[in-house]
Backbone as CSV, one residue per row, in Angstrom:
resi,resn,N_x,N_y,N_z,CA_x,CA_y,CA_z,C_x,C_y,C_z
1,MET,-22.736,57.291,-26.165,-24.078,57.206,-26.129,-24.335,57.257,-27.662
2,LEU,-24.997,56.910,-28.529,-24.936,56.361,-29.981,-26.363,56.220,-30.274
3,ALA,-26.658,57.122,-31.007,-28.157,56.617,-31.411,-27.979,56.689,-33.149
4,VAL,-28.961,55.475,-34.023,-28.767,55.043,-35.007,-30.168,55.173,-35.919
5,GLU,-30.392,56.097,-36.386,-31.775,56.746,-36.811,-31.497,56.494,-38.749
6,GLY,-32.607,56.330,-38.923,-33.083,56.085,-40.456,-34.216,55.567,-40.838
7,ALA,-34.667,55.684,-41.983,-35.910,55.047,-42.432,-36.300,53.506,-41.849
8,SER,-37.451,53.274,-42.150,-37.510,51.463,-42.034,-36.806,51.100,-43.247
9,GLY,-36.443,50.117,-42.879,-35.368,49.149,-44.350,-33.932,50.258,-44.471
10,ALA,-33.645,50.998,-43.569,-32.455,51.282,-43.719,-31.273,50.443,-43.228
11,GLY,-31.690,49.432,-42.532,-30.174,48.526,-41.746,-30.077,48.671,-40.457
12,LYS,-30.993,49.486,-39.397,-30.451,49.918,-38.558,-30.569,48.552,-37.538
13,SER,-31.492,48.009,-37.740,-31.470,46.755,-36.553,-30.584,45.366,-37.117
14,THR,-30.612,45.629,-38.723,-29.268,44.607,-39.127,-28.059,45.018,-38.536
15,LEU,-27.554,46.481,-38.312,-26.293,47.045,-37.825,-26.422,46.498,-35.909
16,LEU,-27.308,46.670,-35.862,-27.607,46.103,-34.223,-27.090,44.632,-34.152
17,HIS,-27.706,43.950,-35.113,-27.766,42.838,-34.670,-26.192,42.548,-35.193
18,ILE,-25.360,42.950,-35.912,-24.000,42.478,-36.221,-22.932,42.898,-35.023
19,LEU,-23.406,44.066,-34.456,-22.815,44.702,-33.664,-22.934,43.835,-32.439
20,GLY,-23.917,43.164,-32.255,-24.446,42.361,-31.073,-23.949,40.728,-31.385
21,THR,-23.491,40.696,-32.838,-22.830,38.980,-32.665,-23.974,38.745,-33.283
22,LEU,-25.245,38.588,-33.595,-26.193,37.952,-33.586,-26.318,37.614,-35.384
23,ASP,-25.810,38.711,-36.202,-25.658,38.025,-37.616,-24.235,38.415,-37.851
24,ARG,-23.737,37.794,-38.648,-22.262,38.358,-39.346,-22.593,39.082,-40.674
25,PRO,-21.578,39.872,-40.496,-21.076,40.940,-41.576,-20.808,40.526,-42.984
26,THR,-21.828,40.722,-43.851,-21.449,40.024,-45.609,-20.150,40.168,-45.819
27,GLU,-19.158,41.583,-45.479,-17.808,42.234,-45.775,-17.799,43.372,-44.684
28,GLY,-16.543,43.487,-44.422,-15.919,44.346,-43.600,-15.694,43.779,-41.988
29,LYS,-15.037,44.161,-41.177,-14.716,43.826,-39.583,-15.516,44.556,-39.017
30,VAL,-15.582,44.154,-37.982,-16.424,44.700,-36.673,-15.112,44.489,-35.788
31,PHE,-14.706,45.707,-34.909,-13.668,45.517,-33.465,-14.465,46.124,-32.461
32,PHE,-14.419,44.586,-31.397,-14.320,44.992,-30.162,-13.522,44.659,-29.029
33,GLN,-12.807,46.033,-28.270,-11.658,46.268,-27.677,-10.415,45.363,-28.037
34,GLY,-10.275,45.619,-29.571,-8.919,45.768,-30.654,-8.958,44.188,-31.228
35,GLN,-9.960,43.415,-30.862,-10.203,42.446,-31.879,-11.309,42.322,-32.510
36,ASP,-11.078,41.473,-34.184,-11.893,41.567,-34.858,-12.991,40.429,-34.022
37,LEU,-14.105,40.700,-34.093,-15.225,40.101,-33.569,-15.364,38.733,-34.288
38,PHE,-15.691,39.199,-35.391,-15.964,37.323,-36.431,-14.509,36.682,-36.598
39,ASP,-13.649,36.779,-36.000,-12.513,35.939,-36.141,-12.821,34.965,-35.018
40,ARG,-13.912,34.683,-34.207,-13.990,33.889,-33.123,-15.034,32.804,-33.859
41,THR,-15.087,31.986,-33.014,-16.000,30.637,-33.232,-17.623,31.084,-32.802
42,GLU,-18.468,30.514,-33.139,-19.602,30.653,-32.685,-19.996,30.271,-31.179
43,ALA,-18.997,29.348,-30.593,-19.102,29.405,-28.933,-18.293,30.629,-28.258
44,GLU,-17.210,31.058,-29.198,-16.812,32.338,-28.485,-17.579,33.456,-28.525
45,LEU,-18.385,33.527,-29.482,-19.254,34.667,-29.881,-20.205,34.779,-28.855
46,ALA,-20.810,33.383,-28.602,-22.018,33.217,-27.546,-20.957,33.559,-26.001
47,GLU,-20.317,33.372,-25.843,-19.308,33.821,-24.173,-19.143,35.288,-24.330
48,LEU,-18.752,35.754,-25.753,-18.437,37.329,-25.256,-19.623,37.890,-25.426
49,ARG,-21.231,37.601,-26.173,-22.414,38.292,-25.631,-23.096,37.913,-24.366
50,ASN,-22.619,36.680,-23.499,-23.075,36.492,-22.380,-22.354,37.655,-21.642
51,ARG,-21.285,37.906,-21.981,-20.238,38.600,-20.785,-20.501,39.992,-20.960
52,HIS,-20.435,40.472,-22.208,-20.398,41.978,-22.657,-21.093,42.660,-23.221
53,ILE,-22.507,41.682,-23.673,-23.280,42.816,-24.277,-24.791,42.640,-23.754
54,GLY,-25.619,43.678,-23.415,-26.695,43.498,-22.960,-27.433,44.034,-24.030
55,PHE,-28.877,43.224,-24.352,-29.558,43.718,-25.228,-31.188,44.025,-24.725
56,VAL,-31.399,45.031,-25.413,-32.924,45.726,-24.726,-33.906,45.583,-26.366
57,PHE,-34.114,44.553,-26.385,-35.407,44.568,-27.832,-36.701,45.367,-27.498
58,GLN,-37.017,45.797,-28.661,-38.300,46.304,-29.104,-39.659,45.825,-27.988
59,LEU,-39.545,44.662,-28.681,-40.590,43.678,-27.598,-39.770,43.142,-26.609
60,HIS,-39.972,43.474,-25.510,-39.041,43.132,-24.301,-38.299,41.633,-24.519
61,HIS,-39.371,40.595,-24.771,-38.563,39.349,-24.286,-39.002,38.924,-23.394
62,LEU,-39.890,39.558,-22.549,-39.971,38.734,-21.153,-40.424,37.240,-21.368
63,LEU,-40.057,36.397,-20.420,-40.499,35.250,-20.247,-42.441,35.442,-19.487
64,PRO,-43.263,35.491,-19.785,-44.480,35.378,-19.275,-44.653,34.897,-18.132
65,GLU,-44.347,33.712,-18.084,-44.622,32.627,-16.544,-43.726,33.095,-15.478
66,PHE,-42.846,33.620,-15.658,-41.821,34.195,-14.726,-41.813,35.668,-14.161
67,SER,-41.967,35.814,-12.813,-41.695,37.114,-12.549,-40.606,37.897,-12.771
68,ALA,-40.720,39.529,-12.678,-39.606,40.652,-12.781,-38.244,39.844,-12.536
69,LEU,-38.504,39.782,-11.221,-37.016,39.091,-10.649,-36.672,37.631,-11.181
70,GLU,-37.247,36.653,-11.543,-36.789,35.959,-12.354,-36.344,36.010,-13.746
71,ASN,-37.123,36.887,-14.045,-36.949,37.675,-15.852,-35.189,38.000,-15.747
72,THR,-35.253,38.646,-14.813,-33.720,39.466,-14.252,-32.660,38.802,-14.184
73,LEU,-32.563,37.583,-13.349,-32.069,36.669,-12.866,-31.523,35.332,-13.663
74,MET,-32.172,35.530,-14.725,-31.521,34.605,-15.792,-30.739,34.385,-16.249
75,PRO,-29.996,35.691,-16.825,-28.360,35.727,-17.120,-27.618,35.324,-16.461
76,GLY,-27.772,35.566,-15.085,-26.961,34.967,-14.127,-26.542,33.317,-13.890
77,LEU,-28.090,33.092,-13.954,-28.145,31.546,-13.824,-27.562,30.648,-14.620
78,ILE,-27.955,31.734,-15.914,-27.046,30.713,-17.473,-25.599,30.622,-17.458
79,GLN,-25.134,31.860,-16.661,-23.621,32.199,-16.642,-23.277,31.080,-15.347
80,GLY,-24.184,30.138,-14.718,-23.733,29.393,-13.641,-23.784,30.041,-12.332
81,TRP,-24.117,31.228,-11.896,-24.069,31.732,-10.487,-24.826,31.016,-9.789
82,SER,-24.900,30.833,-8.449,-26.012,30.459,-7.905,-27.251,30.943,-7.865
83,GLN,-27.902,30.255,-7.262,-29.775,31.079,-7.604,-29.567,32.168,-6.414
84,LYS,-29.102,32.415,-5.440,-28.722,33.081,-4.177,-28.161,34.322,-4.988
85,LYS,-26.982,34.481,-5.333,-25.929,35.267,-6.014,-26.728,35.756,-7.065
86,ALA,-27.516,35.580,-7.942,-28.390,35.950,-9.244,-29.520,36.247,-8.406
87,GLU,-30.207,36.029,-7.393,-31.319,36.780,-6.604,-30.805,38.118,-6.250
88,LYS,-29.784,37.892,-5.598,-29.386,39.275,-4.821,-29.135,40.100,-6.013
89,ASP,-28.418,39.817,-6.993,-27.817,40.860,-7.748,-29.027,41.836,-8.490
90,ALA,-29.869,40.561,-9.217,-31.316,41.311,-9.611,-32.098,41.799,-9.062
91,GLU,-32.073,41.575,-7.544,-33.144,42.257,-6.885,-32.464,43.927,-6.511
92,ARG,-30.966,43.647,-6.806,-30.402,45.386,-6.346,-30.508,46.106,-7.763
93,ILE,-30.373,45.470,-8.708,-30.680,46.103,-10.143,-32.213,46.649,-10.354
94,LEU,-33.044,45.719,-9.788,-34.352,46.150,-9.993,-34.961,47.285,-8.817
95,VAL,-34.001,47.188,-7.911,-34.299,48.354,-6.626,-34.070,49.823,-7.527
96,GLN,-32.715,49.204,-8.012,-31.982,50.811,-8.521,-32.836,51.416,-9.621
97,LEU,-33.404,50.516,-10.339,-34.850,51.238,-11.441,-35.918,51.085,-10.778
98,GLY,-36.069,51.512,-9.642,-37.503,51.968,-8.919,-38.430,50.612,-9.033
99,LEU,-38.035,49.340,-9.141,-39.176,48.513,-9.072,-38.977,47.642,-7.960
100,GLN,-38.549,48.248,-6.770,-38.897,47.394,-5.629,-40.257,46.919,-4.923
101,ASP,-41.132,47.509,-5.860,-42.381,46.860,-5.156,-43.107,46.110,-6.740
102,ARG,-42.421,45.618,-7.392,-43.111,45.043,-8.592,-42.049,43.571,-8.685
103,LEU,-41.194,43.238,-7.688,-40.101,42.459,-7.894,-40.922,40.960,-8.404
104,HIS,-42.316,40.585,-7.682,-42.645,39.197,-7.675,-43.955,39.394,-8.830
105,HIS,-44.216,40.531,-9.707,-45.497,40.835,-10.794,-44.837,39.783,-11.919
106,LYS,-45.567,39.439,-12.634,-45.432,38.828,-14.062,-45.368,39.872,-14.957
107,PRO,-44.613,39.597,-16.099,-45.094,40.933,-16.990,-46.267,41.240,-17.237
108,GLY,-47.450,40.551,-17.321,-48.668,40.822,-17.763,-49.375,41.738,-16.397
109,GLN,-48.800,41.946,-15.074,-49.144,42.535,-14.195,-48.473,43.851,-14.255
110,LEU,-47.326,44.246,-15.456,-46.411,45.733,-15.260,-47.145,46.561,-16.266
111,SER,-46.927,47.680,-16.118,-46.908,48.247,-17.615,-45.708,48.444,-18.197
112,GLY,-45.931,49.076,-19.639,-45.226,49.036,-20.383,-44.139,49.303,-19.989
113,GLY,-44.080,50.769,-19.230,-42.523,51.086,-18.873,-41.849,50.271,-17.826
114,GLU,-42.513,49.512,-17.052,-41.990,48.402,-16.038,-41.458,47.563,-16.641
115,GLN,-42.158,47.206,-17.888,-41.669,46.018,-18.697,-40.324,46.345,-19.232
116,LYS,-40.208,47.266,-19.917,-38.884,47.811,-20.049,-38.182,48.088,-19.277
117,ARG,-38.153,48.283,-18.024,-36.997,48.578,-16.932,-36.633,47.015,-16.811
118,VAL,-37.669,46.462,-16.772,-37.220,44.898,-16.164,-36.268,44.512,-17.429
119,ALA,-36.516,44.683,-18.583,-35.690,44.483,-20.066,-34.355,45.093,-19.725
120,VAL,-34.219,46.015,-19.175,-33.302,47.115,-18.960,-32.612,46.082,-17.944
121,ALA,-32.902,45.989,-16.978,-32.521,44.930,-15.681,-31.447,43.738,-16.252
122,ARG,-32.523,43.224,-17.028,-31.961,42.100,-17.409,-30.695,41.919,-18.311
123,ALA,-30.858,43.483,-19.191,-29.188,43.548,-19.796,-28.143,44.016,-18.977
124,LEU,-28.882,44.061,-17.829,-27.636,44.833,-16.654,-27.235,44.042,-16.281
125,MET,-27.802,42.622,-15.878,-27.233,41.781,-15.059,-25.831,41.179,-15.112
126,LEU,-24.738,41.064,-15.851,-24.152,40.830,-15.991,-22.765,41.635,-16.480
127,ASN,-23.172,43.276,-15.908,-22.912,44.407,-16.004,-21.593,44.045,-17.022
128,PRO,-22.420,44.284,-18.285,-21.803,44.590,-19.499,-21.016,45.487,-20.139
129,LYS,-20.094,45.564,-20.964,-19.819,46.598,-21.892,-20.326,47.861,-22.441
130,VAL,-21.145,46.904,-23.410,-22.150,47.621,-23.901,-23.633,47.304,-23.996
131,ILE,-24.303,48.299,-24.257,-25.913,48.060,-24.215,-26.544,47.975,-25.425
132,LEU,-27.207,47.289,-26.320,-27.577,47.272,-27.563,-29.414,47.489,-27.672
133,ALA,-30.285,48.641,-27.812,-31.118,48.667,-27.549,-32.120,48.928,-29.012
134,ASP,-33.091,48.449,-29.372,-33.798,48.560,-30.684,-34.989,49.237,-30.153
135,GLU,-34.876,50.521,-30.478,-36.174,51.342,-30.440,-37.021,51.232,-28.754
136,PRO,-36.305,51.585,-27.762,-36.004,51.319,-26.323,-37.097,52.366,-26.322
137,THR,-37.607,53.388,-26.791,-39.036,53.853,-26.295,-40.159,53.462,-27.064
138,GLY,-40.192,52.571,-28.271,-41.348,52.521,-28.643,-42.607,51.624,-28.021
139,ASN,-43.878,52.333,-28.502,-44.833,51.934,-27.862,-44.843,52.219,-26.587
140,LEU,-44.154,53.538,-25.972,-44.436,53.891,-24.557,-44.991,55.205,-25.225
141,ASP,-45.719,55.467,-23.973,-46.114,57.446,-24.089,-44.875,58.449,-23.661
142,THR,-44.984,59.487,-23.981,-43.941,60.423,-23.946,-43.350,60.551,-22.606
143,GLN,-44.220,60.565,-21.438,-43.702,60.330,-20.465,-42.389,59.164,-19.768
144,ILE,-43.267,57.978,-19.604,-42.391,56.514,-19.749,-41.327,56.771,-20.844
145,GLY,-41.378,57.194,-22.116,-40.196,57.011,-22.872,-39.405,58.213,-22.572
146,GLU,-39.405,59.059,-21.678,-38.328,60.050,-20.858,-37.701,59.246,-19.841
147,GLU,-38.513,58.706,-18.924,-38.117,57.821,-17.957,-36.999,57.020,-18.536
148,VAL,-37.273,56.095,-19.657,-36.318,55.205,-19.830,-35.322,56.065,-20.629
149,HIS,-35.293,56.830,-21.596,-34.279,57.759,-21.846,-33.440,58.175,-20.708
150,ASN,-33.645,58.747,-19.537,-33.242,59.323,-18.635,-32.060,58.202,-17.939
151,LEU,-33.028,56.807,-17.907,-32.645,55.457,-17.532,-30.886,55.527,-18.243
152,PHE,-31.376,55.234,-19.340,-29.733,55.191,-20.126,-28.755,55.882,-19.730
153,VAL,-29.086,57.060,-19.727,-28.022,58.540,-19.401,-27.632,58.381,-17.838
154,ARG,-28.247,57.734,-17.092,-27.893,57.469,-15.999,-26.678,56.358,-15.942
155,ILE,-27.518,55.209,-16.985,-26.529,54.106,-16.598,-25.202,54.254,-17.359
156,ASN,-25.192,55.260,-18.304,-23.913,55.265,-19.033,-23.126,56.180,-18.207
157,ARG,-23.539,57.268,-17.270,-22.980,58.041,-16.580,-21.899,57.051,-15.301
158,GLU,-23.041,56.717,-14.509,-22.688,55.970,-13.348,-21.531,54.925,-13.563
159,GLN,-22.026,53.977,-14.913,-21.475,52.645,-14.899,-20.726,52.791,-16.095
160,GLY,-20.247,53.870,-16.691,-19.831,53.682,-17.844,-19.966,52.618,-18.944
161,ILE,-21.207,52.542,-19.180,-21.423,51.343,-20.228,-21.807,52.292,-21.656
162,THR,-21.223,51.608,-22.750,-21.801,52.201,-24.054,-22.894,51.820,-24.445
163,ILE,-23.897,52.820,-24.698,-25.135,52.576,-25.065,-25.294,53.019,-26.600
164,ILE,-26.023,51.994,-27.142,-26.059,52.202,-28.763,-27.926,52.061,-28.928
165,ILE,-28.090,52.867,-29.529,-29.783,52.784,-29.503,-30.285,53.272,-30.903
166,VAL,-31.313,52.087,-31.227,-31.991,52.454,-32.725,-32.760,53.174,-32.328
167,THR,-33.387,54.021,-33.242,-34.775,54.723,-32.861,-35.054,55.661,-33.801
168,HIS,-36.351,55.751,-34.065,-37.302,56.548,-34.842,-37.325,57.767,-34.130
169,ASN,-37.119,57.569,-32.535,-37.708,59.067,-32.243,-36.228,60.249,-31.893
170,PRO,-36.928,60.938,-32.767,-36.040,62.383,-32.791,-35.740,63.037,-31.296
171,LEU,-36.671,63.075,-30.677,-36.210,63.566,-29.040,-35.403,62.899,-28.841
172,LEU,-35.152,61.498,-28.647,-34.537,60.871,-28.007,-33.003,60.920,-28.772
173,ALA,-33.146,60.804,-29.757,-31.591,60.617,-30.484,-31.005,61.999,-30.672
174,ALA,-32.002,63.204,-30.274,-31.178,64.776,-30.176,-30.219,64.702,-28.651
175,ARG,-30.806,64.091,-27.748,-29.993,63.796,-26.598,-28.752,62.799,-26.090
176,MET,-28.640,62.257,-27.371,-27.530,61.443,-27.428,-26.346,61.771,-27.631
177,THR,-25.052,61.315,-27.444,-23.706,62.298,-27.600,-23.645,61.996,-28.913
178,ARG,-24.043,61.058,-29.480,-23.726,61.349,-31.089,-24.727,60.593,-31.954
179,ARG,-24.782,61.117,-33.133,-26.092,60.378,-33.812,-25.407,60.413,-35.054
180,VAL,-26.007,59.134,-35.599,-25.495,58.466,-36.924,-26.832,58.273,-37.807
181,ARG,-26.959,58.512,-39.035,-28.186,58.377,-39.759,-27.847,57.459,-41.125
182,LEU,-28.378,56.171,-41.338,-27.894,55.428,-41.933,-29.284,55.557,-42.951
183,THR,-28.964,55.366,-44.675,-29.730,55.187,-45.775,-29.560,53.920,-46.184
184,ASP,-30.213,53.232,-46.645,-29.588,52.101,-47.631,-28.604,51.319,-46.985
185,GLY,-28.715,51.198,-45.635,-27.263,50.319,-45.128,-25.855,51.117,-44.770
186,ARG,-25.934,52.570,-45.465,-24.661,53.033,-45.140,-24.951,54.276,-44.379
187,VAL,-23.805,54.533,-44.062,-23.787,55.817,-43.092,-24.186,57.128,-43.573
188,GLN,-25.090,57.961,-43.517,-25.103,59.076,-44.380,-24.706,60.166,-43.580
189,GLU,-24.806,60.296,-42.405,-24.385,61.576,-41.492,-23.872,60.950,-40.172
190,GLY,-23.098,61.537,-39.486,-22.271,61.399,-38.247,-21.206,60.394,-38.310
């Protein structure tokens, strides 16, 4: 579990976008499982993102017209799974995250913490190797932020998924296995 810290404009989100192959680096190489990510075509990068990288954005990017279950199962449908398999897996994940009573609620009917857990569930849908989270406790109160952090710890321990979190929250960063501080796009500490 890695926390990436730094002031606004330090390059934290840019780093996350490069690690997630949403942006290409202007120089250098990024390796994943021993291969340079950016030796791949755009189609190969899209496939890699879909199969191996889960994203949890600061603004959850949940589709407001769909329920928690529907928002969660979308990656499975995009991957070509049957509706039945996608629903079964999405429901299992949502139940594991304590949302069994909220499956059919739309985002506007969920609290901020519940919306964040749906975003995490969606990120877990394809059993990724890595989850990239941009300010996952931003806009949440202290208690809900703690619940989200504990959720990431549990995912890391139980499923072995690497978690990389960009955060301004020093309490969250202090509880991560490793911390890196960025200044002007360069690693200064960690």
